[in-house]
C-alpha positions as a Markdown table, in Angstrom:
| # | Residue | x | y | z |
|---|---|---|---|---|
| 1 | Met | 0.0 | 0.0 | -0.2 |
| 2 | Leu | 1.5 | 3.6 | -0.9 |
| 3 | Arg | 2.7 | 5.5 | 2.2 |
| 4 | Thr | 2.5 | 9.5 | 1.4 |
| 5 | Pro | 5.9 | 10.6 | 2.4 |
| 6 | Lys | 6.2 | 13.0 | 5.3 |
| 7 | Ser | 7.3 | 16.2 | 2.9 |
| 8 | Val | 3.8 | 16.1 | 1.2 |
| 9 | Pro | 0.5 | 17.5 | 3.5 |
| 10 | Ile | -2.7 | 15.6 | 3.1 |
| 11 | Leu | -4.8 | 18.6 | 1.2 |
| 12 | Ala | -8.3 | 19.5 | 2.0 |
| 13 | Pro | -10.7 | 18.7 | -0.6 |
| 14 | Pro | -9.8 | 21.9 | -3.2 |
| 15 | Cys | -12.2 | 24.1 | -4.9 |
| 16 | Ile | -15.0 | 22.2 | -6.4 |
| 17 | Ser | -16.8 | 25.3 | -7.8 |
| 18 | Pro | -15.3 | 28.4 | -10.4 |
| 19 | Pro | -13.7 | 30.5 | -9.3 |
| 20 | Pro | -14.3 | 34.4 | -9.0 |
| 21 | Val | -13.4 | 35.9 | -12.4 |
| 22 | Gly | -10.2 | 37.3 | -13.0 |
| 23 | Val | -8.5 | 35.6 | -10.3 |
| 24 | Ser | -5.8 | 33.6 | -10.8 |
| 25 | Ser | -3.9 | 30.1 | -9.7 |
| 26 | Gly | -1.1 | 32.7 | -8.4 |
| 27 | Asn | 2.4 | 31.8 | -9.6 |
| 28 | Ala | 2.8 | 28.0 | -10.0 |
| 29 | Leu | 5.2 | 26.6 | -10.9 |
| 30 | Val | 4.1 | 25.1 | -14.5 |
| 31 | Val | 5.6 | 22.8 | -17.2 |
| 32 | Leu | 3.9 | 23.5 | -20.4 |
| 33 | Ser | 5.0 | 20.5 | -22.9 |
| 34 | Phe | 3.3 | 19.7 | -26.4 |
| 35 | Asp | 3.6 | 16.4 | -27.8 |
| 36 | Ile | 4.7 | 16.6 | -31.8 |
| 37 | Glu | 3.6 | 14.5 | -34.1 |
| 38 | Glu | 0.8 | 14.8 | -37.5 |
| 39 | His | -2.5 | 14.0 | -36.6 |
| 40 | His | -2.9 | 11.3 | -38.5 |
| 41 | Arg | -0.8 | 9.4 | -35.9 |
| 42 | Ile | -2.9 | 9.8 | -33.0 |
| 43 | Glu | -4.1 | 6.4 | -31.0 |
| 44 | Ala | -7.6 | 7.1 | -32.2 |
| 45 | Ala | -6.9 | 7.1 | -35.8 |
| 46 | Ser | -4.1 | 3.6 | -35.5 |
| 47 | His | -6.4 | 1.6 | -37.8 |
| 48 | Leu | -7.1 | 3.7 | -40.5 |
| 49 | Ser | -5.4 | 3.6 | -43.7 |
| 50 | Val | -3.8 | 7.6 | -44.0 |
| 51 | Ser | -2.7 | 7.9 | -47.8 |
| 52 | Pro | 0.5 | 9.7 | -48.4 |
| 53 | Glu | -1.1 | 13.0 | -49.7 |
| 54 | Ser | -2.7 | 13.2 | -46.7 |
| 55 | Gln | 0.1 | 12.5 | -44.4 |
| 56 | Val | 1.7 | 15.2 | -46.1 |
| 57 | Tyr | -1.3 | 17.7 | -45.8 |
| 58 | Tyr | -1.7 | 16.7 | -41.9 |
| 59 | Arg | 1.9 | 17.2 | -41.7 |
| 60 | Asn | 1.8 | 20.7 | -43.4 |
| 61 | Arg | -0.8 | 21.6 | -40.8 |
| 62 | Met | 0.7 | 20.5 | -37.9 |
| 63 | Glu | 4.1 | 22.9 | -39.0 |
| 64 | Val | 1.8 | 25.6 | -39.3 |
| 65 | Ser | 0.1 | 25.1 | -35.7 |
| 66 | Thr | 3.5 | 24.6 | -34.2 |
| 67 | His | 4.7 | 28.2 | -35.4 |
| 68 | Trp | 1.5 | 29.1 | -33.8 |
| 69 | Leu | 2.4 | 28.0 | -30.3 |
| 70 | Leu | 5.8 | 29.5 | -30.6 |
| 71 | Asp | 4.4 | 32.8 | -31.9 |
| 72 | Gln | 2.1 | 32.6 | -28.5 |
| 73 | Leu | 4.9 | 31.9 | -26.2 |
| 74 | Ala | 7.3 | 34.4 | -27.9 |
| 75 | Ala | 4.9 | 37.0 | -27.0 |
| 76 | Arg | 4.8 | 36.0 | -23.4 |
| 77 | Asp | 8.6 | 35.4 | -23.2 |
| 78 | Ala | 7.3 | 31.5 | -21.8 |
| 79 | Lys | 9.0 | 28.2 | -22.5 |
| 80 | Ala | 8.1 | 25.2 | -22.9 |
| 81 | Thr | 9.1 | 21.6 | -23.8 |
| 82 | Phe | 8.3 | 20.6 | -27.1 |
| 83 | Tyr | 8.0 | 16.0 | -26.9 |
| 84 | Val | 9.1 | 15.5 | -31.0 |
| 85 | Val | 8.4 | 12.5 | -33.0 |
| 86 | Gly | 11.9 | 11.6 | -34.4 |
| 87 | Glu | 11.1 | 10.9 | -37.6 |
| 88 | Leu | 10.2 | 14.5 | -38.2 |
| 89 | Ala | 13.6 | 15.1 | -37.0 |
| 90 | His | 13.7 | 14.7 | -41.6 |
| 91 | Leu | 10.3 | 15.5 | -42.7 |
| 92 | Ser | 10.3 | 19.0 | -40.4 |
| 93 | Arg | 13.7 | 19.5 | -40.0 |
| 94 | Asp | 13.5 | 23.1 | -39.7 |
| 95 | Leu | 10.7 | 23.1 | -37.1 |
| 96 | Val | 12.7 | 21.4 | -34.9 |
| 97 | Lys | 15.4 | 23.3 | -35.3 |
| 98 | Ala | 13.1 | 26.5 | -34.8 |
| 99 | Ile | 11.8 | 25.4 | -31.5 |
| 100 | Ala | 15.4 | 24.6 | -30.2 |
| 101 | Arg | 16.4 | 27.8 | -31.5 |
| 102 | Ala | 13.3 | 29.5 | -29.5 |
| 103 | Gly | 14.9 | 28.4 | -26.0 |
| 104 | His | 12.3 | 25.6 | -25.8 |
| 105 | Glu | 13.6 | 22.1 | -25.3 |
| 106 | Val | 13.3 | 19.0 | -27.3 |
| 107 | Gly | 11.9 | 15.5 | -26.1 |
| 108 | Ser | 11.5 | 12.5 | -27.2 |
| 109 | His | 7.7 | 11.4 | -28.1 |
| 110 | Gly | 9.3 | 8.2 | -30.3 |
| 111 | Trp | 10.5 | 7.9 | -33.1 |
| 112 | Asp | 7.6 | 7.2 | -35.1 |
| 113 | His | 4.9 | 7.3 | -32.5 |
| 114 | Arg | 4.4 | 3.6 | -31.5 |
| 115 | Arg | 3.0 | 3.0 | -28.4 |
| 116 | Val | 5.8 | 0.8 | -25.6 |
| 117 | Leu | 2.7 | -1.8 | -25.3 |
| 118 | Ala | 3.6 | -2.9 | -28.9 |
| 119 | Met | 7.0 | -2.9 | -28.0 |
| 120 | Asp | 10.0 | -5.3 | -26.7 |
| 121 | Pro | 12.3 | -4.3 | -24.4 |
| 122 | Lys | 14.6 | -4.5 | -27.5 |
| 123 | Thr | 12.7 | -2.6 | -30.1 |
| 124 | Phe | 11.6 | -0.2 | -27.9 |
| 125 | Arg | 15.2 | 0.5 | -27.2 |
| 126 | Glu | 16.5 | 1.0 | -31.0 |
| 127 | Asp | 13.5 | 3.3 | -30.8 |
| 128 | Val | 14.3 | 5.8 | -28.0 |
| 129 | Arg | 18.3 | 6.1 | -29.2 |
| 130 | Lys | 17.1 | 6.2 | -33.2 |
| 131 | Cys | 14.8 | 8.9 | -31.8 |
| 132 | Lys | 17.3 | 11.1 | -29.3 |
| 133 | Asp | 19.9 | 10.7 | -32.1 |
| 134 | Ala | 17.7 | 12.1 | -34.8 |
| 135 | Leu | 17.0 | 15.1 | -32.7 |
| 136 | Glu | 20.5 | 15.8 | -31.2 |
| 137 | Gln | 21.7 | 15.9 | -34.6 |
| 138 | Ala | 19.0 | 18.3 | -35.9 |
| 139 | Thr | 19.4 | 20.4 | -32.5 |
| 140 | Gly | 22.7 | 19.8 | -31.7 |
| 141 | Lys | 21.3 | 20.0 | -28.0 |
| 142 | Pro | 21.7 | 16.9 | -25.8 |
| 143 | Val | 17.6 | 15.0 | -25.7 |
| 144 | Ser | 17.1 | 14.4 | -22.0 |
| 145 | Gly | 13.6 | 13.5 | -21.5 |
| 146 | Phe | 10.9 | 11.1 | -23.0 |
| 147 | Arg | 7.4 | 11.1 | -23.1 |
| 148 | Ala | 5.8 | 8.0 | -24.4 |
| 149 | Pro | 3.1 | 8.0 | -26.7 |
| 150 | Thr | -0.6 | 7.6 | -24.8 |
| 151 | Phe | 1.4 | 7.5 | -21.8 |
| 152 | Ser | 1.9 | 3.6 | -22.7 |
| 153 | Ile | 4.6 | 3.4 | -20.0 |
| 154 | Val | 2.1 | 1.3 | -17.8 |
| 155 | Arg | 2.9 | -1.6 | -15.1 |
| 156 | Lys | 3.4 | -4.2 | -18.0 |
| 157 | Thr | 5.7 | -1.8 | -19.7 |
| 158 | Ile | 7.9 | -0.5 | -16.4 |
| 159 | Trp | 10.5 | -2.1 | -17.9 |
| 160 | Ala | 11.7 | 0.8 | -20.2 |
| 161 | Leu | 12.3 | 3.0 | -17.8 |
| 162 | Glu | 15.6 | 1.2 | -17.2 |
| 163 | Ile | 16.6 | 1.5 | -20.5 |
| 164 | Leu | 15.6 | 5.1 | -20.4 |
| 165 | Ala | 18.3 | 5.7 | -18.0 |
| 166 | Glu | 20.6 | 2.9 | -19.4 |
| 167 | Glu | 20.3 | 5.3 | -22.8 |
| 168 | Gly | 21.0 | 8.5 | -20.8 |
| 169 | Tyr | 17.5 | 10.0 | -20.6 |
| 170 | Leu | 17.3 | 11.9 | -16.9 |
| 171 | Tyr | 13.7 | 11.9 | -16.8 |
| 172 | Asp | 10.6 | 10.8 | -18.1 |
| 173 | Ser | 7.1 | 12.1 | -18.4 |
| 174 | Ser | 4.6 | 9.0 | -19.3 |
| 175 | Ile | 3.5 | 7.7 | -16.1 |
| 176 | Tyr | 0.1 | 9.2 | -15.7 |
| 177 | Pro | -1.3 | 8.5 | -12.3 |
| 178 | Val | -4.9 | 7.5 | -13.5 |
| 179 | Arg | -7.5 | 4.5 | -14.8 |
| 180 | His | -7.9 | 4.9 | -17.9 |
| 181 | Asp | -9.1 | 2.5 | -20.2 |
| 182 | Arg | -5.5 | 3.0 | -22.2 |
| 183 | Tyr | -3.3 | 4.0 | -19.3 |
| 184 | Gly | -2.7 | 5.1 | -16.1 |
| 185 | Ile | -0.8 | 4.0 | -12.6 |
| 186 | Pro | -3.1 | 5.6 | -10.3 |
| 187 | Glu | -1.4 | 4.0 | -7.0 |
| 188 | Leu | 1.7 | 6.2 | -7.5 |
| 189 | Pro | 2.5 | 10.1 | -6.5 |
| 190 | Leu | 0.9 | 12.9 | -8.3 |
| 191 | Thr | 4.2 | 15.0 | -7.3 |
| 192 | Pro | 7.4 | 13.9 | -8.9 |
| 193 | Phe | 9.5 | 11.2 | -8.2 |
| 194 | Glu | 12.6 | 8.4 | -8.6 |
| 195 | Val | 12.2 | 5.0 | -10.0 |
| 196 | Arg | 15.3 | 3.2 | -8.9 |
| 197 | Thr | 16.7 | 1.0 | -11.9 |
| 198 | Lys | 19.3 | -1.7 | -12.0 |
| 199 | Val | 21.6 | 0.6 | -14.1 |
| 200 | Gly | 20.2 | 3.7 | -12.3 |
| 201 | Pro | 17.7 | 6.3 | -11.0 |
| 202 | Ile | 15.0 | 8.3 | -13.1 |
| 203 | Leu | 13.4 | 10.9 | -12.4 |
| 204 | Glu | 9.3 | 10.9 | -13.3 |
| 205 | Leu | 7.0 | 14.0 | -14.1 |
| 206 | Pro | 4.0 | 12.9 | -14.0 |
| 207 | Pro | 1.3 | 15.0 | -15.7 |
| 208 | Leu | -1.2 | 16.9 | -13.7 |
| 209 | Thr | -4.2 | 15.3 | -11.8 |
| 210 | Leu | -6.3 | 16.9 | -9.5 |
| 211 | Arg | -7.4 | 14.5 | -6.3 |
| 212 | Trp | -11.1 | 14.8 | -5.2 |
| 213 | Leu | -13.1 | 12.6 | -3.1 |
| 214 | Gly | -10.7 | 9.8 | -3.6 |
| 215 | Met | -9.8 | 9.7 | -7.1 |
| 216 | Asn | -7.4 | 11.1 | -9.3 |
| 217 | Leu | -8.8 | 13.4 | -11.9 |
| 218 | Pro | -7.2 | 13.9 | -15.1 |
| 219 | Val | -6.6 | 17.7 | -15.8 |
| 220 | Gly | -3.4 | 18.1 | -17.4 |
| 221 | Gly | -4.3 | 18.6 | -20.9 |
| 222 | Gly | -5.5 | 17.2 | -23.9 |
| 223 | Gly | -9.1 | 16.1 | -24.1 |
| 224 | Tyr | -9.5 | 17.1 | -20.8 |
| 225 | Phe | -8.6 | 20.7 | -21.3 |
| 226 | Arg | -10.7 | 20.9 | -24.4 |
| 227 | Leu | -14.0 | 18.6 | -22.5 |
| 228 | Leu | -13.4 | 20.2 | -19.1 |
| 229 | Pro | -14.5 | 23.6 | -17.7 |
| 230 | Ser | -10.9 | 25.3 | -17.2 |
| 231 | Trp | -11.5 | 25.5 | -13.5 |
| 232 | Phe | -10.3 | 21.6 | -13.1 |
| 233 | Met | -6.9 | 22.7 | -14.4 |
| 234 | Ser | -6.6 | 25.8 | -12.5 |
| 235 | Cys | -7.9 | 23.6 | -9.2 |
| 236 | Gly | -5.4 | 21.2 | -9.9 |
| 237 | Ile | -2.6 | 24.0 | -10.4 |
| 238 | Arg | -3.7 | 25.6 | -7.1 |
| 239 | Gln | -3.8 | 21.8 | -5.4 |
| 240 | Met | -0.1 | 21.0 | -6.8 |
| 241 | Ser | 1.6 | 24.6 | -5.8 |
| 242 | Arg | 0.0 | 23.7 | -2.3 |
| 243 | Arg | 2.2 | 20.7 | -2.2 |
| 244 | Gly | 5.2 | 22.6 | -2.3 |
| 245 | Val | 7.3 | 25.7 | -4.5 |
| 246 | Gln | 8.9 | 23.1 | -6.3 |
| 247 | Asn | 6.2 | 20.7 | -7.3 |
| 248 | Pro | 5.4 | 21.3 | -11.2 |
| 249 | Ala | 1.7 | 21.2 | -13.2 |
| 250 | Val | 3.0 | 19.3 | -16.2 |
| 251 | Leu | 0.4 | 20.2 | -18.8 |
| 252 | Tyr | -0.1 | 18.8 | -22.1 |
| 253 | Phe | -1.2 | 19.8 | -25.3 |
| 254 | His | -0.7 | 19.2 | -29.0 |
| 255 | Pro | -0.6 | 21.2 | -32.0 |
| 256 | Trp | -3.8 | 19.5 | -34.1 |
| 257 | Glu | -5.6 | 21.0 | -30.3 |
| 258 | Phe | -5.5 | 24.6 | -31.7 |
| 259 | Asp | -6.5 | 24.0 | -35.4 |
| 260 | Ala | -10.0 | 24.5 | -35.6 |
| 261 | Gln | -10.0 | 24.5 | -39.5 |
| 262 | Gln | -7.9 | 20.9 | -40.2 |
| 263 | Glu | -9.6 | 18.3 | -42.1 |
| 264 | Arg | -10.7 | 15.5 | -39.8 |
| 265 | Leu | -10.6 | 12.3 | -39.8 |
| 266 | Pro | -12.8 | 10.2 | -40.4 |
| 267 | Leu | -13.9 | 9.0 | -36.6 |
| 268 | Ser | -17.0 | 7.5 | -35.3 |
| 269 | Gly | -19.3 | 7.3 | -31.7 |
| 270 | Pro | -16.8 | 8.0 | -28.6 |
| 271 | Ser | -13.4 | 8.5 | -30.6 |
| 272 | Arg | -14.8 | 11.8 | -32.6 |
| 273 | Phe | -16.4 | 13.0 | -30.4 |
| 274 | Arg | -12.9 | 13.3 | -27.6 |
| 275 | Thr | -10.9 | 14.4 | -30.3 |
| 276 | Tyr | -12.7 | 17.5 | -31.5 |
| 277 | Thr | -14.6 | 18.6 | -28.9 |
| 278 | Gly | -13.4 | 21.7 | -27.4 |
| 279 | Ile | -11.3 | 22.5 | -30.6 |
| 280 | Gln | -13.1 | 25.6 | -31.8 |
| 281 | Thr | -12.2 | 27.4 | -28.1 |
| 282 | Ser | -8.8 | 25.9 | -27.6 |
| 283 | Gln | -6.7 | 28.7 | -28.8 |
| 284 | Arg | -8.4 | 31.6 | -26.4 |
| 285 | Arg | -8.0 | 29.1 | -23.7 |
| 286 | Leu | -4.4 | 28.6 | -23.9 |
| 287 | Gln | -3.4 | 32.5 | -24.3 |
| 288 | Glu | -5.7 | 32.8 | -21.3 |
| 289 | Leu | -3.2 | 30.1 | -19.6 |
| 290 | Leu | -0.6 | 32.2 | -21.0 |
| 291 | Asp | -1.6 | 35.2 | -19.5 |
| 292 | Ala | -2.6 | 33.6 | -16.0 |
| 293 | Gly | 0.7 | 34.4 | -14.0 |
| 294 | His | 2.0 | 31.2 | -13.6 |
| 295 | Arg | 5.5 | 30.6 | -13.5 |
| 296 | Phe | 6.3 | 28.5 | -16.6 |
| 297 | Glu | 9.9 | 26.4 | -16.7 |
| 298 | Arg | 10.9 | 23.7 | -19.2 |
| 299 | Ala | 10.6 | 20.1 | -17.9 |
| 300 | Glu | 14.9 | 19.6 | -18.3 |
| 301 | Asp | 15.3 | 22.4 | -15.7 |
| 302 | Val | 12.7 | 21.1 | -13.3 |
| 303 | Ala | 14.4 | 17.5 | -13.5 |
| 304 | Arg | 17.8 | 18.9 | -13.1 |
| 305 | Asp | 16.6 | 21.0 | -9.6 |
| 306 | Leu | 14.3 | 18.1 | -8.4 |
| 307 | Arg | 17.0 | 15.2 | -9.2 |
| 308 | Gly | 18.6 | 13.9 | -5.9 |
| 309 | Gly | 16.5 | 15.8 | -3.0 |
| 310 | Asp | 13.8 | 15.1 | -0.8 |
| 311 | Leu | 11.2 | 12.7 | -2.9 |
| 312 | Pro | 9.7 | 9.5 | -3.1 |
| 313 | Arg | 11.3 | 6.4 | -4.5 |
| 314 | Phe | 10.0 | 3.4 | -5.9 |
| 315 | Glu | 11.9 | -0.2 | -7.0 |
| 316 | Met | 10.7 | -0.3 | -10.6 |
| 317 | Glu | 10.6 | -4.2 | -10.1 |
| 318 | Arg | 8.2 | -3.2 | -7.4 |
| 319 | Ile | 5.9 | -1.3 | -9.3 |
| 320 | Arg | 6.0 | -4.2 | -12.4 |
| 321 | Glu | 4.8 | -6.7 | -9.3 |
| 322 | Gly | 1.8 | -4.4 | -8.0 |
| 323 | Gln | 4.0 | -3.4 | -4.9 |
| 324 | Phe | 3.9 | 0.6 | -4.3 |
| 325 | Thr | 5.7 | 0.6 | -1.1 |
| 326 | Leu | 8.4 | 3.9 | -0.8 |
| 327 | Val | 12.1 | 2.8 | -0.7 |
């Protein structure tokens, strides 16, 4: 059973009603992150056959949306982390260079956006090594962070953290401490923690989760950002800041979520609803978030500040076995 470390207080229930108009969450530490892949690579479209012409179309739309994001960040002198699919180091090389040139972190999002669940340790190692090398050659800067497509580092793929540590990654941001049909390890902390592997430790930066009524609610971005009222994320940010000034609210978004005019994929039912609802207002909501008075820092800078500090620590093998006791 997971024990709460003494340094992390048990909080009273968070705000459950919208905050007053004009009231921000304060000077909270926020990591803005963007998962950079073309729209046709999303998990909901994995069963579709997309023509080469459509792939080029979606790549062009992704580049336009990402440049819009870069412009928004530059206008506010805010820094962010961009987890980039490795193939884009060749297909959209100028864009990858532009991200790094603007002072943002370029992290790894896998070579071709395959979930870790679809790989074995050998192919995963080849994937992250190839991605890291391509991004470093494109930017001339080291890659220290990783995010698995669809947050696919779960209990059965926890072995991936040892490979990341061995391949020189400083941190991972793939474990969502929530219950979901595709991802999540809800027993792990909402705050940063360290996982000990046979080759050394690796830091984990979980996406933002709101603790409410005994449940972990995912409020860190993506569909939750588009589908839920904005005060859910605001409450999550405030709750995280109360857990300690060094605990970041890790938020995540995708370029296609800010492109309301992009041609839609032929999805149906729940997938279409989850993918496209809220896109019409997402640009405005992101701008409001950027103007809310937070401290925006890159994930790698936060990770370097946290590494070696007073963090919850877990053995990788214990997590695999479903034992979540601190070490």
